[in-house]
mmCIF file of the N, C-alpha and C atoms, coordinates in Angstrom:
data_MODEL
# 
_entry.id   MODEL 
# 
loop_
_atom_site.group_PDB 
_atom_site.id 
_atom_site.type_symbol 
_atom_site.label_atom_id 
_atom_site.label_alt_id 
_atom_site.label_comp_id 
_atom_site.label_asym_id 
_atom_site.label_entity_id 
_atom_site.label_seq_id 
_atom_site.pdbx_PDB_ins_code 
_atom_site.Cartn_x 
_atom_site.Cartn_y 
_atom_site.Cartn_z 
_atom_site.occupancy 
_atom_site.B_iso_or_equiv 
_atom_site.pdbx_formal_charge 
_atom_site.auth_seq_id 
_atom_site.auth_comp_id 
_atom_site.auth_asym_id 
_atom_site.auth_atom_id 
_atom_site.pdbx_PDB_model_num 
ATOM 1   N N  . MET A 1 1  ? 4.297   -25.488 -44.682 1.00 0.00 ? 1  MET A N  1 
ATOM 2   C CA . MET A 1 1  ? 2.899   -25.105 -44.598 1.00 0.00 ? 1  MET A CA 1 
ATOM 3   C C  . MET A 1 1  ? 2.278   -25.596 -43.289 1.00 0.00 ? 1  MET A C  1 
ATOM 4   N N  . ARG A 1 2  ? 2.580   -26.811 -42.889 1.00 0.00 ? 2  ARG A N  1 
ATOM 5   C CA . ARG A 1 2  ? 1.991   -27.355 -41.652 1.00 0.00 ? 2  ARG A CA 1 
ATOM 6   C C  . ARG A 1 2  ? 2.475   -26.585 -40.425 1.00 0.00 ? 2  ARG A C  1 
ATOM 7   N N  . GLN A 1 3  ? 3.742   -26.207 -40.410 1.00 0.00 ? 3  GLN A N  1 
ATOM 8   C CA . GLN A 1 3  ? 4.290   -25.447 -39.286 1.00 0.00 ? 3  GLN A CA 1 
ATOM 9   C C  . GLN A 1 3  ? 3.547   -24.128 -39.141 1.00 0.00 ? 3  GLN A C  1 
ATOM 10  N N  . ASN A 1 4  ? 3.270   -23.469 -40.240 1.00 0.00 ? 4  ASN A N  1 
ATOM 11  C CA . ASN A 1 4  ? 2.560   -22.192 -40.220 1.00 0.00 ? 4  ASN A CA 1 
ATOM 12  C C  . ASN A 1 4  ? 1.137   -22.367 -39.700 1.00 0.00 ? 4  ASN A C  1 
ATOM 13  N N  . ASP A 1 5  ? 0.462   -23.465 -40.088 1.00 0.00 ? 5  ASP A N  1 
ATOM 14  C CA . ASP A 1 5  ? -0.889  -23.738 -39.594 1.00 0.00 ? 5  ASP A CA 1 
ATOM 15  C C  . ASP A 1 5  ? -0.875  -23.958 -38.085 1.00 0.00 ? 5  ASP A C  1 
ATOM 16  N N  . ARG A 1 6  ? 0.112   -24.677 -37.598 1.00 0.00 ? 6  ARG A N  1 
ATOM 17  C CA . ARG A 1 6  ? 0.212   -24.941 -36.162 1.00 0.00 ? 6  ARG A CA 1 
ATOM 18  C C  . ARG A 1 6  ? 0.429   -23.636 -35.393 1.00 0.00 ? 6  ARG A C  1 
ATOM 19  N N  . GLU A 1 7  ? 1.261   -22.762 -35.917 1.00 0.00 ? 7  GLU A N  1 
ATOM 20  C CA . GLU A 1 7  ? 1.499   -21.486 -35.247 1.00 0.00 ? 7  GLU A CA 1 
ATOM 21  C C  . GLU A 1 7  ? 0.233   -20.640 -35.215 1.00 0.00 ? 7  GLU A C  1 
ATOM 22  N N  . ASN A 1 8  ? -0.570  -20.679 -36.258 1.00 0.00 ? 8  ASN A N  1 
ATOM 23  C CA . ASN A 1 8  ? -1.817  -19.916 -36.289 1.00 0.00 ? 8  ASN A CA 1 
ATOM 24  C C  . ASN A 1 8  ? -2.818  -20.458 -35.275 1.00 0.00 ? 8  ASN A C  1 
ATOM 25  N N  . LEU A 1 9  ? -2.802  -21.765 -35.056 1.00 0.00 ? 9  LEU A N  1 
ATOM 26  C CA . LEU A 1 9  ? -3.710  -22.350 -34.077 1.00 0.00 ? 9  LEU A CA 1 
ATOM 27  C C  . LEU A 1 9  ? -3.299  -22.005 -32.652 1.00 0.00 ? 9  LEU A C  1 
ATOM 28  N N  . GLU A 1 10 ? -1.998  -21.899 -32.401 1.00 0.00 ? 10 GLU A N  1 
ATOM 29  C CA . GLU A 1 10 ? -1.509  -21.607 -31.053 1.00 0.00 ? 10 GLU A CA 1 
ATOM 30  C C  . GLU A 1 10 ? -1.664  -20.132 -30.689 1.00 0.00 ? 10 GLU A C  1 
ATOM 31  N N  . GLN A 1 11 ? -1.762  -19.267 -31.648 1.00 0.00 ? 11 GLN A N  1 
ATOM 32  C CA . GLN A 1 11 ? -1.822  -17.826 -31.385 1.00 0.00 ? 11 GLN A CA 1 
ATOM 33  C C  . GLN A 1 11 ? -3.012  -17.436 -30.507 1.00 0.00 ? 11 GLN A C  1 
ATOM 34  N N  . PRO A 1 12 ? -4.260  -17.868 -30.777 1.00 0.00 ? 12 PRO A N  1 
ATOM 35  C CA . PRO A 1 12 ? -5.381  -17.481 -29.908 1.00 0.00 ? 12 PRO A CA 1 
ATOM 36  C C  . PRO A 1 12 ? -5.211  -18.008 -28.484 1.00 0.00 ? 12 PRO A C  1 
ATOM 37  N N  . THR A 1 13 ? -4.640  -19.198 -28.345 1.00 0.00 ? 13 THR A N  1 
ATOM 38  C CA . THR A 1 13 ? -4.421  -19.771 -27.015 1.00 0.00 ? 13 THR A CA 1 
ATOM 39  C C  . THR A 1 13 ? -3.447  -18.901 -26.236 1.00 0.00 ? 13 THR A C  1 
ATOM 40  N N  . ASN A 1 14 ? -2.381  -18.479 -26.877 1.00 0.00 ? 14 ASN A N  1 
ATOM 41  C CA . ASN A 1 14 ? -1.420  -17.612 -26.208 1.00 0.00 ? 14 ASN A CA 1 
ATOM 42  C C  . ASN A 1 14 ? -2.057  -16.283 -25.837 1.00 0.00 ? 14 ASN A C  1 
ATOM 43  N N  . GLN A 1 15 ? -2.879  -15.745 -26.725 1.00 0.00 ? 15 GLN A N  1 
ATOM 44  C CA . GLN A 1 15 ? -3.552  -14.477 -26.451 1.00 0.00 ? 15 GLN A CA 1 
ATOM 45  C C  . GLN A 1 15 ? -4.508  -14.638 -25.281 1.00 0.00 ? 15 GLN A C  1 
ATOM 46  N N  . ALA A 1 16 ? -5.249  -15.747 -25.238 1.00 0.00 ? 16 ALA A N  1 
ATOM 47  C CA . ALA A 1 16 ? -6.175  -15.998 -24.125 1.00 0.00 ? 16 ALA A CA 1 
ATOM 48  C C  . ALA A 1 16 ? -5.398  -16.147 -22.820 1.00 0.00 ? 16 ALA A C  1 
ATOM 49  N N  . SER A 1 17 ? -4.253  -16.803 -22.869 1.00 0.00 ? 17 SER A N  1 
ATOM 50  C CA . SER A 1 17 ? -3.434  -16.967 -21.665 1.00 0.00 ? 17 SER A CA 1 
ATOM 51  C C  . SER A 1 17 ? -2.934  -15.618 -21.157 1.00 0.00 ? 17 SER A C  1 
ATOM 52  N N  . ILE A 1 18 ? -2.529  -14.777 -22.072 1.00 0.00 ? 18 ILE A N  1 
ATOM 53  C CA . ILE A 1 18 ? -2.043  -13.449 -21.688 1.00 0.00 ? 18 ILE A CA 1 
ATOM 54  C C  . ILE A 1 18 ? -3.175  -12.625 -21.079 1.00 0.00 ? 18 ILE A C  1 
ATOM 55  N N  . GLU A 1 19 ? -4.373  -12.707 -21.688 1.00 0.00 ? 19 GLU A N  1 
ATOM 56  C CA . GLU A 1 19 ? -5.512  -11.959 -21.144 1.00 0.00 ? 19 GLU A CA 1 
ATOM 57  C C  . GLU A 1 19 ? -5.893  -12.477 -19.762 1.00 0.00 ? 19 GLU A C  1 
ATOM 58  N N  . GLN A 1 20 ? -5.849  -13.801 -19.564 1.00 0.00 ? 20 GLN A N  1 
ATOM 59  C CA . GLN A 1 20 ? -6.141  -14.379 -18.246 1.00 0.00 ? 20 GLN A CA 1 
ATOM 60  C C  . GLN A 1 20 ? -5.098  -13.922 -17.232 1.00 0.00 ? 20 GLN A C  1 
ATOM 61  N N  . LEU A 1 21 ? -3.844  -13.875 -17.630 1.00 0.00 ? 21 LEU A N  1 
ATOM 62  C CA . LEU A 1 21 ? -2.779  -13.409 -16.743 1.00 0.00 ? 21 LEU A CA 1 
ATOM 63  C C  . LEU A 1 21 ? -3.016  -11.959 -16.341 1.00 0.00 ? 21 LEU A C  1 
ATOM 64  N N  . HIS A 1 22 ? -3.426  -11.126 -17.280 1.00 0.00 ? 22 HIS A N  1 
ATOM 65  C CA . HIS A 1 22 ? -3.718  -9.727  -16.965 1.00 0.00 ? 22 HIS A CA 1 
ATOM 66  C C  . HIS A 1 22 ? -4.864  -9.620  -15.957 1.00 0.00 ? 22 HIS A C  1 
ATOM 67  N N  . ARG A 1 23 ? -5.903  -10.443 -16.138 1.00 0.00 ? 23 ARG A N  1 
ATOM 68  C CA . ARG A 1 23 ? -7.032  -10.427 -15.189 1.00 0.00 ? 23 ARG A CA 1 
ATOM 69  C C  . ARG A 1 23 ? -6.581  -10.876 -13.804 1.00 0.00 ? 23 ARG A C  1 
ATOM 70  N N  . ASP A 1 24 ? -5.748  -11.915 -13.754 1.00 0.00 ? 24 ASP A N  1 
ATOM 71  C CA . ASP A 1 24 ? -5.258  -12.408 -12.464 1.00 0.00 ? 24 ASP A CA 1 
ATOM 72  C C  . ASP A 1 24 ? -4.414  -11.362 -11.745 1.00 0.00 ? 24 ASP A C  1 
ATOM 73  N N  . VAL A 1 25 ? -3.562  -10.687 -12.489 1.00 0.00 ? 25 VAL A N  1 
ATOM 74  C CA . VAL A 1 25 ? -2.708  -9.648  -11.893 1.00 0.00 ? 25 VAL A CA 1 
ATOM 75  C C  . VAL A 1 25 ? -3.558  -8.482  -11.397 1.00 0.00 ? 25 VAL A C  1 
ATOM 76  N N  . ALA A 1 26 ? -4.580  -8.114  -12.155 1.00 0.00 ? 26 ALA A N  1 
ATOM 77  C CA . ALA A 1 26 ? -5.472  -7.028  -11.728 1.00 0.00 ? 26 ALA A CA 1 
ATOM 78  C C  . ALA A 1 26 ? -6.226  -7.411  -10.458 1.00 0.00 ? 26 ALA A C  1 
ATOM 79  N N  . ALA A 1 27 ? -6.677  -8.651  -10.382 1.00 0.00 ? 27 ALA A N  1 
ATOM 80  C CA . ALA A 1 27 ? -7.384  -9.112  -9.184  1.00 0.00 ? 27 ALA A CA 1 
ATOM 81  C C  . ALA A 1 27 ? -6.441  -9.130  -7.980  1.00 0.00 ? 27 ALA A C  1 
ATOM 82  N N  . LEU A 1 28 ? -5.216  -9.568  -8.184  1.00 0.00 ? 28 LEU A N  1 
ATOM 83  C CA . LEU A 1 28 ? -4.241  -9.580  -7.090  1.00 0.00 ? 28 LEU A CA 1 
ATOM 84  C C  . LEU A 1 28 ? -3.918  -8.167  -6.632  1.00 0.00 ? 28 LEU A C  1 
ATOM 85  N N  . ALA A 1 29 ? -3.785  -7.243  -7.561  1.00 0.00 ? 29 ALA A N  1 
ATOM 86  C CA . ALA A 1 29 ? -3.513  -5.854  -7.201  1.00 0.00 ? 29 ALA A CA 1 
ATOM 87  C C  . ALA A 1 29 ? -4.659  -5.277  -6.378  1.00 0.00 ? 29 ALA A C  1 
ATOM 88  N N  . GLU A 1 30 ? -5.885  -5.601  -6.752  1.00 0.00 ? 30 GLU A N  1 
ATOM 89  C CA . GLU A 1 30 ? -7.051  -5.126  -6.001  1.00 0.00 ? 30 GLU A CA 1 
ATOM 90  C C  . GLU A 1 30 ? -7.057  -5.728  -4.599  1.00 0.00 ? 30 GLU A C  1 
ATOM 91  N N  . GLU A 1 31 ? -6.720  -6.998  -4.503  1.00 0.00 ? 31 GLU A N  1 
ATOM 92  C CA . GLU A 1 31 ? -6.683  -7.657  -3.196  1.00 0.00 ? 31 GLU A CA 1 
ATOM 93  C C  . GLU A 1 31 ? -5.595  -7.060  -2.300  1.00 0.00 ? 31 GLU A C  1 
ATOM 94  N N  . MET A 1 32 ? -4.484  -6.683  -2.878  1.00 0.00 ? 32 MET A N  1 
ATOM 95  C CA . MET A 1 32 ? -3.380  -6.121  -2.099  1.00 0.00 ? 32 MET A CA 1 
ATOM 96  C C  . MET A 1 32 ? -3.721  -4.721  -1.592  1.00 0.00 ? 32 MET A C  1 
ATOM 97  N N  . ARG A 1 33 ? -4.674  -4.037  -2.220  1.00 0.00 ? 33 ARG A N  1 
ATOM 98  C CA . ARG A 1 33 ? -5.070  -2.698  -1.771  1.00 0.00 ? 33 ARG A CA 1 
ATOM 99  C C  . ARG A 1 33 ? -5.906  -2.741  -0.502  1.00 0.00 ? 33 ARG A C  1 
ATOM 100 N N  . SER A 1 34 ? -6.516  -3.875  -0.200  1.00 0.00 ? 34 SER A N  1 
ATOM 101 C CA . SER A 1 34 ? -7.374  -3.946  0.985   1.00 0.00 ? 34 SER A CA 1 
ATOM 102 C C  . SER A 1 34 ? -6.528  -3.793  2.242   1.00 0.00 ? 34 SER A C  1 
ATOM 103 N N  . PRO A 1 35 ? -7.074  -3.139  3.264   1.00 0.00 ? 35 PRO A N  1 
ATOM 104 C CA . PRO A 1 35 ? -6.282  -2.887  4.468   1.00 0.00 ? 35 PRO A CA 1 
ATOM 105 C C  . PRO A 1 35 ? -6.015  -4.176  5.242   1.00 0.00 ? 35 PRO A C  1 
ATOM 106 N N  . ALA A 1 36 ? -4.954  -4.157  6.000   1.00 0.00 ? 36 ALA A N  1 
ATOM 107 C CA . ALA A 1 36 ? -4.612  -5.302  6.847   1.00 0.00 ? 36 ALA A CA 1 
ATOM 108 C C  . ALA A 1 36 ? -5.638  -5.405  7.973   1.00 0.00 ? 36 ALA A C  1 
ATOM 109 N N  . PRO A 1 37 ? -5.848  -6.602  8.506   1.00 0.00 ? 37 PRO A N  1 
ATOM 110 C CA . PRO A 1 37 ? -6.816  -6.738  9.595   1.00 0.00 ? 37 PRO A CA 1 
ATOM 111 C C  . PRO A 1 37 ? -6.372  -5.950  10.823  1.00 0.00 ? 37 PRO A C  1 
ATOM 112 N N  . THR A 1 38 ? -7.346  -5.453  11.548  1.00 0.00 ? 38 THR A N  1 
ATOM 113 C CA . THR A 1 38 ? -7.031  -4.694  12.755  1.00 0.00 ? 38 THR A CA 1 
ATOM 114 C C  . THR A 1 38 ? -6.470  -5.641  13.812  1.00 0.00 ? 38 THR A C  1 
ATOM 115 N N  . ALA A 1 39 ? -5.850  -5.067  14.822  1.00 0.00 ? 39 ALA A N  1 
ATOM 116 C CA . ALA A 1 39 ? -5.239  -5.877  15.885  1.00 0.00 ? 39 ALA A CA 1 
ATOM 117 C C  . ALA A 1 39 ? -6.305  -6.684  16.623  1.00 0.00 ? 39 ALA A C  1 
ATOM 118 N N  . ALA A 1 40 ? -7.469  -6.080  16.863  1.00 0.00 ? 40 ALA A N  1 
ATOM 119 C CA . ALA A 1 40 ? -8.530  -6.789  17.575  1.00 0.00 ? 40 ALA A CA 1 
ATOM 120 C C  . ALA A 1 40 ? -9.016  -7.981  16.753  1.00 0.00 ? 40 ALA A C  1 
ATOM 121 N N  . ARG A 1 41 ? -9.190  -7.765  15.467  1.00 0.00 ? 41 ARG A N  1 
ATOM 122 C CA . ARG A 1 41 ? -9.663  -8.862  14.607  1.00 0.00 ? 41 ARG A CA 1 
ATOM 123 C C  . ARG A 1 41 ? -8.606  -9.948  14.500  1.00 0.00 ? 41 ARG A C  1 
ATOM 124 N N  . ALA A 1 42 ? -7.358  -9.569  14.396  1.00 0.00 ? 42 ALA A N  1 
ATOM 125 C CA . ALA A 1 42 ? -6.277  -10.549 14.305  1.00 0.00 ? 42 ALA A CA 1 
ATOM 126 C C  . ALA A 1 42 ? -6.185  -11.372 15.591  1.00 0.00 ? 42 ALA A C  1 
ATOM 127 N N  . PHE A 1 43 ? -6.551  -10.792 16.717  1.00 0.00 ? 43 PHE A N  1 
ATOM 128 C CA . PHE A 1 43 ? -6.521  -11.518 17.986  1.00 0.00 ? 43 PHE A CA 1 
ATOM 129 C C  . PHE A 1 43 ? -7.780  -12.352 18.184  1.00 0.00 ? 43 PHE A C  1 
ATOM 130 N N  . LEU A 1 44 ? -8.941  -11.781 17.886  1.00 0.00 ? 44 LEU A N  1 
ATOM 131 C CA . LEU A 1 44 ? -10.204 -12.443 18.195  1.00 0.00 ? 44 LEU A CA 1 
ATOM 132 C C  . LEU A 1 44 ? -10.537 -13.598 17.262  1.00 0.00 ? 44 LEU A C  1 
ATOM 133 N N  . LEU A 1 45 ? -10.120 -13.557 16.031  1.00 0.00 ? 45 LEU A N  1 
ATOM 134 C CA . LEU A 1 45 ? -10.466 -14.620 15.097  1.00 0.00 ? 45 LEU A CA 1 
ATOM 135 C C  . LEU A 1 45 ? -9.906  -15.971 15.526  1.00 0.00 ? 45 LEU A C  1 
ATOM 136 N N  . PRO A 1 46 ? -8.618  -16.098 15.822  1.00 0.00 ? 46 PRO A N  1 
ATOM 137 C CA . PRO A 1 46 ? -8.124  -17.405 16.285  1.00 0.00 ? 46 PRO A CA 1 
ATOM 138 C C  . PRO A 1 46 ? -8.766  -17.826 17.612  1.00 0.00 ? 46 PRO A C  1 
ATOM 139 N N  . PHE A 1 47 ? -9.003  -16.882 18.492  1.00 0.00 ? 47 PHE A N  1 
ATOM 140 C CA . PHE A 1 47 ? -9.647  -17.189 19.771  1.00 0.00 ? 47 PHE A CA 1 
ATOM 141 C C  . PHE A 1 47 ? -11.054 -17.729 19.534  1.00 0.00 ? 47 PHE A C  1 
ATOM 142 N N  . SER A 1 48 ? -11.789 -17.099 18.632  1.00 0.00 ? 48 SER A N  1 
ATOM 143 C CA . SER A 1 48 ? -13.154 -17.538 18.333  1.00 0.00 ? 48 SER A CA 1 
ATOM 144 C C  . SER A 1 48 ? -13.168 -18.927 17.716  1.00 0.00 ? 48 SER A C  1 
ATOM 145 N N  . ILE A 1 49 ? -12.232 -19.192 16.830  1.00 0.00 ? 49 ILE A N  1 
ATOM 146 C CA . ILE A 1 49 ? -12.151 -20.518 16.214  1.00 0.00 ? 49 ILE A CA 1 
ATOM 147 C C  . ILE A 1 49 ? -11.829 -21.565 17.277  1.00 0.00 ? 49 ILE A C  1 
ATOM 148 N N  . GLY A 1 50 ? -10.907 -21.251 18.172  1.00 0.00 ? 50 GLY A N  1 
ATOM 149 C CA . GLY A 1 50 ? -10.564 -22.174 19.250  1.00 0.00 ? 50 GLY A CA 1 
ATOM 150 C C  . GLY A 1 50 ? -11.733 -22.407 20.192  1.00 0.00 ? 50 GLY A C  1 
ATOM 151 N N  . ALA A 1 51 ? -12.464 -21.359 20.519  1.00 0.00 ? 51 ALA A N  1 
ATOM 152 C CA . ALA A 1 51 ? -13.620 -21.495 21.408  1.00 0.00 ? 51 ALA A CA 1 
ATOM 153 C C  . ALA A 1 51 ? -14.702 -22.347 20.745  1.00 0.00 ? 51 ALA A C  1 
ATOM 154 N N  . ALA A 1 52 ? -14.942 -22.146 19.471  1.00 0.00 ? 52 ALA A N  1 
ATOM 155 C CA . ALA A 1 52 ? -15.936 -22.947 18.757  1.00 0.00 ? 52 ALA A CA 1 
ATOM 156 C C  . ALA A 1 52 ? -15.519 -24.414 18.709  1.00 0.00 ? 52 ALA A C  1 
ATOM 157 N N  . PHE A 1 53 ? -14.256 -24.666 18.504  1.00 0.00 ? 53 PHE A N  1 
ATOM 158 C CA . PHE A 1 53 ? -13.751 -26.044 18.482  1.00 0.00 ? 53 PHE A CA 1 
ATOM 159 C C  . PHE A 1 53 ? -13.900 -26.694 19.856  1.00 0.00 ? 53 PHE A C  1 
ATOM 160 N N  . ALA A 1 54 ? -13.565 -25.961 20.914  1.00 0.00 ? 54 ALA A N  1 
ATOM 161 C CA . ALA A 1 54 ? -13.682 -26.500 22.271  1.00 0.00 ? 54 ALA A CA 1 
ATOM 162 C C  . ALA A 1 54 ? -15.141 -26.799 22.610  1.00 0.00 ? 54 ALA A C  1 
ATOM 163 N N  . LEU A 1 55 ? -16.039 -25.908 22.258  1.00 0.00 ? 55 LEU A N  1 
ATOM 164 C CA . LEU A 1 55 ? -17.464 -26.125 22.521  1.00 0.00 ? 55 LEU A CA 1 
ATOM 165 C C  . LEU A 1 55 ? -17.987 -27.338 21.748  1.00 0.00 ? 55 LEU A C  1 
ATOM 166 N N  . THR A 1 56 ? -17.588 -27.454 20.503  1.00 0.00 ? 56 THR A N  1 
ATOM 167 C CA . THR A 1 56 ? -18.010 -28.601 19.695  1.00 0.00 ? 56 THR A CA 1 
ATOM 168 C C  . THR A 1 56 ? -17.475 -29.899 20.287  1.00 0.00 ? 56 THR A C  1 
ATOM 169 N N  . THR A 1 57 ? -16.225 -29.904 20.712  1.00 0.00 ? 57 THR A N  1 
ATOM 170 C CA . THR A 1 57 ? -15.638 -31.096 21.324  1.00 0.00 ? 57 THR A CA 1 
ATOM 171 C C  . THR A 1 57 ? -16.378 -31.462 22.604  1.00 0.00 ? 57 THR A C  1 
ATOM 172 N N  . PHE A 1 58 ? -16.686 -30.477 23.416  1.00 0.00 ? 58 PHE A N  1 
ATOM 173 C CA . PHE A 1 58 ? -17.417 -30.721 24.653  1.00 0.00 ? 58 PHE A CA 1 
ATOM 174 C C  . PHE A 1 58 ? -18.788 -31.334 24.367  1.00 0.00 ? 58 PHE A C  1 
ATOM 175 N N  . ILE A 1 59 ? -19.494 -30.792 23.385  1.00 0.00 ? 59 ILE A N  1 
ATOM 176 C CA . ILE A 1 59 ? -20.828 -31.297 23.044  1.00 0.00 ? 59 ILE A CA 1 
ATOM 177 C C  . ILE A 1 59 ? -20.732 -32.748 22.533  1.00 0.00 ? 59 ILE A C  1 
ATOM 178 N N  . VAL A 1 60 ? -19.764 -33.028 21.695  1.00 0.00 ? 60 VAL A N  1 
ATOM 179 C CA . VAL A 1 60 ? -19.596 -34.387 21.161  1.00 0.00 ? 60 VAL A CA 1 
ATOM 180 C C  . VAL A 1 60 ? -19.284 -35.369 22.289  1.00 0.00 ? 60 VAL A C  1 
ATOM 181 N N  . VAL A 1 61 ? -18.377 -34.999 23.174  1.00 0.00 ? 61 VAL A N  1 
ATOM 182 C CA . VAL A 1 61 ? -18.010 -35.878 24.292  1.00 0.00 ? 61 VAL A CA 1 
ATOM 183 C C  . VAL A 1 61 ? -19.208 -36.088 25.218  1.00 0.00 ? 61 VAL A C  1 
ATOM 184 N N  . ALA A 1 62 ? -19.945 -35.037 25.503  1.00 0.00 ? 62 ALA A N  1 
ATOM 185 C CA . ALA A 1 62 ? -21.114 -35.162 26.356  1.00 0.00 ? 62 ALA A CA 1 
ATOM 186 C C  . ALA A 1 62 ? -22.176 -36.047 25.696  1.00 0.00 ? 62 ALA A C  1 
ATOM 187 N N  . PHE A 1 63 ? -22.358 -35.914 24.397  1.00 0.00 ? 63 PHE A N  1 
ATOM 188 C CA . PHE A 1 63 ? -23.355 -36.713 23.692  1.00 0.00 ? 63 PHE A CA 1 
ATOM 189 C C  . PHE A 1 63 ? -22.947 -38.193 23.687  1.00 0.00 ? 63 PHE A C  1 
ATOM 190 N N  . ILE A 1 64 ? -21.670 -38.457 23.438  1.00 0.00 ? 64 ILE A N  1 
ATOM 191 C CA . ILE A 1 64 ? -21.190 -39.840 23.452  1.00 0.00 ? 64 ILE A CA 1 
ATOM 192 C C  . ILE A 1 64 ? -21.284 -40.430 24.860  1.00 0.00 ? 64 ILE A C  1 
ATOM 193 N N  . GLY A 1 65 ? -20.963 -39.629 25.867  1.00 0.00 ? 65 GLY A N  1 
ATOM 194 C CA . GLY A 1 65 ? -21.074 -40.093 27.243  1.00 0.00 ? 65 GLY A CA 1 
ATOM 195 C C  . GLY A 1 65 ? -22.518 -40.423 27.629  1.00 0.00 ? 65 GLY A C  1 
ATOM 196 N N  . ARG A 1 66 ? -23.442 -39.688 27.092  1.00 0.00 ? 66 ARG A N  1 
ATOM 197 C CA . ARG A 1 66 ? -24.853 -39.935 27.395  1.00 0.00 ? 66 ARG A CA 1 
ATOM 198 C C  . ARG A 1 66 ? -25.340 -41.214 26.706  1.00 0.00 ? 66 ARG A C  1 
ATOM 199 N N  . LEU A 1 67 ? -24.815 -41.507 25.539  1.00 0.00 ? 67 LEU A N  1 
ATOM 200 C CA . LEU A 1 67 ? -25.212 -42.704 24.796  1.00 0.00 ? 67 LEU A CA 1 
ATOM 201 C C  . LEU A 1 67 ? -24.666 -43.987 25.440  1.00 0.00 ? 67 LEU A C  1 
ATOM 202 N N  . ILE A 1 68 ? -23.550 -43.880 26.075  1.00 0.00 ? 68 ILE A N  1 
ATOM 203 C CA . ILE A 1 68 ? -22.902 -45.087 26.660  1.00 0.00 ? 68 ILE A CA 1 
ATOM 204 C C  . ILE A 1 68 ? -23.469 -45.409 28.010  1.00 0.00 ? 68 ILE A C  1 
# 
């Protein structure tokens, strides 16, 4: 009797896990449908991040140099 009760308690959890898995797979499928980034965007994004980092570093160094 106890084994049967335990199985009944686990059933909704398994069903919820399966439903969550279905939602995750659907979301991944939707994400995979989106087009790949264009060549310009693939080139400019790392360049922009590097330029922002260099500018921030320059500002920090200049600010520290002014304080000293």
